[in-house]
C-alpha positions as CSV (number, residue, x, y, z in Angstrom):
1,X,-81.8,167.9,72.1
2,X,-80.8,168.8,68.6
3,X,-81.1,172.3,67.5
4,X,-83.4,175.0,68.5
5,X,-86.8,175.3,67.7
6,X,-88.5,178.4,66.2
7,X,-90.1,180.5,69.1
8,X,-93.6,182.1,69.0
9,X,-94.7,184.0,71.6
10,X,-98.4,183.4,72.6
11,X,-101.0,184.8,74.8
12,X,-103.4,182.2,75.1
13,X,-106.5,181.9,77.2
14,X,-107.6,178.7,75.8
15,X,-109.1,175.9,77.9
16,X,-109.5,172.1,77.1
17,X,-108.5,168.7,78.0
18,X,-105.1,168.3,79.3
19,X,-102.6,166.9,76.3
20,X,-100.3,164.0,76.1
21,X,-96.9,164.8,77.5
22,X,-94.8,164.5,74.7
23,X,-91.9,166.3,76.2
24,X,-92.1,165.8,79.8
25,X,-89.8,168.1,82.2
26,X,-87.0,166.7,83.8
27,X,-88.8,167.8,87.1
28,X,-91.8,165.1,86.2
29,X,-94.6,164.8,84.1
30,X,-96.9,166.8,86.4
31,X,-94.7,169.8,87.4
32,X,-96.2,173.3,86.6
33,X,-93.2,175.2,88.5
34,X,-90.1,174.5,86.4
35,X,-86.5,174.9,87.9
36,X,-87.9,177.0,91.0
37,X,-88.3,173.5,92.5
38,X,-84.7,173.2,93.1
39,X,-84.7,176.2,95.4
40,X,-84.7,174.5,98.7
41,X,-84.6,175.6,102.5
42,X,-80.6,174.8,101.9
43,X,-80.7,177.5,99.1
44,X,-82.4,179.9,101.8
45,X,-80.1,179.2,104.3
46,X,-76.9,179.7,101.7
47,X,-78.5,182.9,100.7
48,X,-79.0,184.2,104.2
49,X,-75.3,183.2,105.1
50,X,-74.1,185.7,102.2
51,X,-75.7,188.5,104.0
52,X,-73.1,190.1,106.2
53,X,-73.6,194.0,105.8
54,X,-77.4,194.2,106.0
55,X,-77.5,196.4,102.8
56,X,-80.6,196.0,100.4
57,X,-80.2,196.9,96.9
58,X,-83.5,197.0,94.2
59,X,-82.8,195.6,90.9
60,X,-86.1,196.8,89.6
61,X,-86.7,200.0,87.5
62,X,-89.2,202.3,87.9
63,X,-92.6,201.9,86.1
64,X,-93.1,204.9,84.0
65,X,-95.0,206.0,80.8
66,X,-91.9,207.1,79.0
67,X,-90.1,203.4,79.6
68,X,-89.5,201.2,76.8
69,X,-92.7,199.7,76.2
70,X,-93.0,196.9,73.2
71,X,-96.4,196.3,71.3
72,X,-99.3,196.0,73.6
73,X,-98.0,197.8,76.6
74,X,-99.1,201.4,77.2
75,X,-98.8,202.5,80.9
76,X,-101.2,205.3,82.0
77,X,-101.2,206.3,85.5
78,X,-104.3,208.3,86.7
79,X,-104.8,209.7,90.1
80,X,-108.5,209.6,91.4
81,X,-109.0,212.0,94.1
82,X,-112.1,211.4,96.6
83,X,-113.1,213.6,99.6
84,X,-115.3,212.1,102.3
85,X,-115.9,215.5,104.6
86,X,-113.0,216.4,106.3
87,X,-110.7,213.5,104.8
88,X,-109.9,212.9,101.3
89,X,-107.8,210.1,99.7
90,X,-106.0,209.5,96.3
91,X,-106.2,206.1,94.5
92,X,-103.8,205.4,91.8
93,X,-105.2,203.5,88.9
94,X,-102.9,201.8,86.5
95,X,-104.1,201.1,83.1
96,X,-102.1,199.6,80.2
97,X,-99.5,197.7,82.7
98,X,-98.9,194.0,81.6
99,X,-97.4,191.2,83.4
100,X,-94.5,191.6,80.9
101,X,-94.3,195.4,81.3
102,X,-90.7,197.1,82.4
103,X,-88.9,194.9,85.0
104,X,-90.5,191.5,84.8
105,X,-90.3,187.9,85.4
106,X,-90.9,185.6,82.4
107,X,-93.2,182.7,83.6
108,X,-93.4,179.3,82.1
109,X,-96.8,180.0,80.4
110,X,-95.4,183.0,78.3
111,X,-93.8,181.0,75.4
112,X,-94.3,178.2,73.4
113,X,-92.6,176.7,70.3
114,X,-93.4,174.4,67.4
115,X,-91.5,171.0,66.7
116,X,-90.7,172.2,63.0
117,X,-92.6,173.7,60.2
118,X,-96.4,173.4,61.0
119,X,-96.2,171.3,64.1
120,X,-98.0,171.9,67.0
121,X,-97.2,174.9,69.5
122,X,-96.0,173.2,72.7
123,X,-95.3,174.9,76.0
124,X,-93.5,174.0,79.0
125,X,-93.9,170.1,79.9
126,X,-95.4,169.3,76.7
127,X,-98.5,171.5,77.3
128,X,-100.3,172.6,74.0
129,X,-102.4,175.4,72.7
130,X,-105.5,173.3,73.6
131,X,-104.9,173.1,77.2
132,X,-105.5,175.9,79.8
133,X,-101.9,177.3,79.8
134,X,-102.7,180.3,82.2
135,X,-104.3,177.7,84.4
136,X,-101.6,175.2,84.3
137,X,-98.8,177.6,84.4
138,X,-100.0,180.7,86.2
139,X,-97.5,182.4,88.0
140,X,-99.4,182.2,91.2
141,X,-97.9,178.7,91.6
142,X,-94.3,179.8,91.8
143,X,-92.8,180.0,95.2
144,X,-90.9,183.2,96.0
145,X,-87.3,183.2,95.4
146,X,-84.8,183.3,98.1
147,X,-81.4,181.8,96.7
148,X,-77.9,182.6,96.1
149,X,-77.4,185.4,93.4
150,X,-74.3,185.6,91.0
151,X,-73.5,188.8,89.0
152,X,-71.6,187.8,86.0
153,X,-70.1,191.4,84.7
154,X,-69.6,191.5,80.9
155,X,-68.9,195.1,80.8
156,X,-65.8,195.0,83.2
157,X,-64.8,191.7,81.1
158,X,-64.9,193.3,77.8
159,X,-63.9,196.9,78.8
160,X,-67.2,198.4,77.5
161,X,-71.0,197.8,77.1
162,X,-72.1,195.2,74.5
163,X,-73.8,196.0,71.6
164,X,-77.2,194.5,70.3
165,X,-76.4,190.9,68.9
166,X,-73.4,190.6,70.9
167,X,-73.4,186.7,72.3
168,X,-72.4,186.0,76.0
169,X,-70.3,182.8,75.9
170,X,-69.3,180.1,78.2
171,X,-65.9,181.4,78.1
172,X,-67.2,184.8,79.4
173,X,-69.0,183.5,82.1
174,X,-66.4,181.0,83.3
175,X,-63.7,183.8,83.1
176,X,-65.8,186.3,84.9
177,X,-66.5,183.9,87.9
178,X,-62.8,183.6,87.9
179,X,-61.8,187.2,88.0
180,X,-64.2,187.7,90.8
181,X,-63.1,184.6,92.7
182,X,-66.9,183.0,92.8
183,X,-67.9,179.5,92.9
184,X,-69.4,178.5,89.5
185,X,-73.5,178.6,89.7
186,X,-75.1,175.5,91.0
187,X,-78.5,174.0,92.2
188,X,-81.3,176.7,92.3
189,X,-79.1,179.7,92.0
190,X,-79.9,183.0,90.3
191,X,-77.3,184.3,87.6
192,X,-77.6,187.8,86.6
193,X,-75.8,189.2,83.6
194,X,-74.8,192.7,83.4
195,X,-74.3,193.9,79.6
196,X,-74.3,197.5,79.8
197,X,-77.3,197.7,77.6
198,X,-79.3,199.4,80.3
199,X,-77.6,202.8,79.4
200,X,-80.1,203.0,76.6
201,X,-83.1,202.6,79.2
202,X,-85.3,206.0,78.8
203,X,-82.3,207.6,77.3
204,X,-83.0,206.1,74.0
205,X,-85.9,203.7,73.9
206,X,-85.7,203.2,70.1
207,X,-81.9,201.7,70.4
208,X,-82.9,199.8,73.6
209,X,-85.7,197.9,71.7
210,X,-84.2,197.6,68.6
211,X,-82.2,194.4,69.6
212,X,-80.1,193.3,72.6
213,X,-77.0,191.6,73.7
214,X,-77.6,188.1,75.5
215,X,-76.8,184.7,75.9
216,X,-75.7,182.6,72.9
217,X,-77.0,178.9,72.6
218,X,-74.0,177.3,74.2
219,X,-74.1,179.4,77.1
220,X,-77.9,179.1,77.8
221,X,-77.3,175.0,77.5
222,X,-74.5,175.3,80.0
223,X,-76.1,177.5,82.5
224,X,-79.4,175.0,82.3
225,X,-77.0,172.2,82.8
226,X,-75.4,173.9,86.1
227,X,-79.3,173.7,87.3
228,X,-79.7,177.4,87.7
229,X,-83.6,178.4,88.7
230,X,-83.3,181.8,87.1
231,X,-81.1,183.8,85.0
232,X,-81.8,187.8,84.9
233,X,-80.3,190.3,82.5
234,X,-80.3,194.1,82.0
235,X,-82.0,194.2,78.5
236,X,-85.5,193.2,77.5
237,X,-84.5,189.9,76.1
238,X,-82.1,187.5,77.7
239,X,-80.6,186.4,74.3
240,X,-78.6,188.0,71.5
241,X,-80.7,189.5,69.0
242,X,-79.5,191.8,66.2
243,X,-81.8,194.9,64.7
244,X,-82.7,192.8,61.8
245,X,-83.7,189.7,63.8
246,X,-86.9,187.9,62.5
247,X,-89.9,188.8,64.6
248,X,-90.6,185.9,67.4
249,X,-87.2,184.1,66.7
250,X,-86.1,183.4,70.2
251,X,-84.5,180.1,70.5
252,X,-82.9,181.0,73.8
253,X,-85.9,181.8,75.4
254,X,-87.2,178.4,74.3
255,X,-84.4,176.6,75.4
256,X,-84.6,178.1,78.7
257,X,-88.4,178.4,79.5
258,X,-90.2,176.1,77.3
259,X,-87.5,173.3,77.3
260,X,-86.0,173.6,80.7
261,X,-88.3,175.5,83.2
262,X,-85.6,178.1,84.0
263,X,-87.1,181.4,84.7
264,X,-86.0,184.6,83.1
265,X,-85.9,188.0,84.8
266,X,-85.8,191.0,82.2
267,X,-85.1,194.8,82.4
268,X,-83.1,194.5,85.7
269,X,-81.0,197.6,86.7
270,X,-77.7,195.8,87.2
271,X,-75.8,199.2,87.6
272,X,-76.9,199.2,91.0
273,X,-75.0,195.7,91.8
274,X,-71.6,197.5,90.0
275,X,-72.3,200.4,92.1
276,X,-72.3,198.4,95.2
277,X,-69.1,196.5,94.3
278,X,-70.9,193.2,94.8
279,X,-70.8,190.0,92.8
280,X,-72.4,187.6,95.0
281,X,-75.7,188.1,97.1
282,X,-79.1,187.0,98.4
283,X,-81.3,187.1,95.4
284,X,-85.0,187.6,96.8
285,X,-88.3,188.1,94.7
286,X,-92.0,187.0,95.5
287,X,-94.0,187.0,92.1
288,X,-97.1,188.8,92.3
289,X,-99.6,186.4,92.7
290,X,-102.1,187.0,90.0
291,X,-103.9,183.8,89.0
292,X,-103.4,182.8,85.4
293,X,-100.5,185.5,84.8
294,X,-97.5,184.3,82.4
295,X,-95.5,186.6,84.1
296,X,-94.9,189.3,86.8
297,X,-93.9,192.9,87.5
298,X,-92.1,193.6,90.7
299,X,-88.7,194.5,92.2
300,X,-86.2,191.7,92.9
301,X,-83.8,192.5,95.8
302,X,-80.0,191.9,96.0
303,X,-79.0,191.6,99.8
304,X,-75.6,191.4,100.9
C-alpha cells in the first residue's frame, strides 16, 4: 500500500445492500473478525504455558465521571434504591458510557477512510457507508482474546515518559525486545506499549487528551507484518499525535484497523505491568457481546 489514507471516524447505523469488496482482507473476502482469527488453540496453549506464578494483573482503568472523556462521552452513575418489605436493593444506572469510554477495545467497525479526496468512505474489508457496518462488524462476532502478551517498555528504553507526538519506531521495539530477552511478536500475539502517558490520567485530563505518543507509520506496518492480533497502549490513541494535529487525522488507526483488521486496546494501565516487573504474560480479554457495538469497554487481564 502506498501512503496512508485520511481517516474519518464515523459512527454509522446505516443499512443497505452489501457492497463490492474493493479492498478484500488478507483473511478472505467474507471475513468480519480481522486479525483475531489468528488466535488458535495453539495460541491459548502457549499463553497458558507462560503462566508460572498464578498472578493476575488487571490492565483496565476505573470507569469514573472525572476520567478523561472525549466529545460524546459523559459518564454518570445513578444509584436507584428500591425497598421490598424487609429487603432492599440498589441498582446502578450508568448513563453516558459508550463502547469507546475509558479502557476500550476498538473494533473493526469504528473507523473508515476515504481513498483520496472525495472518495467513498470504506471500512474494514471494503465495506462502505451503504452497508450495515454495525451488523457486519459488531464486536459480538469477536471471540475472547487468550494469547501471548508482550510488553514494550519505551519509558525504560528512553529514560523517561514520552511526550505528545513522540513516535515509537521499529528500532525502539526491537531494542526493547532485545533488552528484556523476549522473542519477537508472532502470529496472533498481543503487543502492549508502555509510553508513560498514563501519568496524566485524571491528574491532568486536558494534557492527556491534548495529543498522544504512539506508533509511527513504519512501526505500525512492522507490527502488521508480524501478524499480531492486537496492539494495546496507555494513551487514548495508538498513534503519535501532536496537540495541533488535524481532527480526524489518524492514519495509523486506518492502517491497523481498516486496512489490516488489527484490534487496538486503548487507555490501558500499563504501569501495573511495570510494577509487576513482567514483560511476557497471558493476555486475556472477552469483549462485552453487545450486538452491533463498534468497540467494547472492560478490563483486560495479564496473567503470569
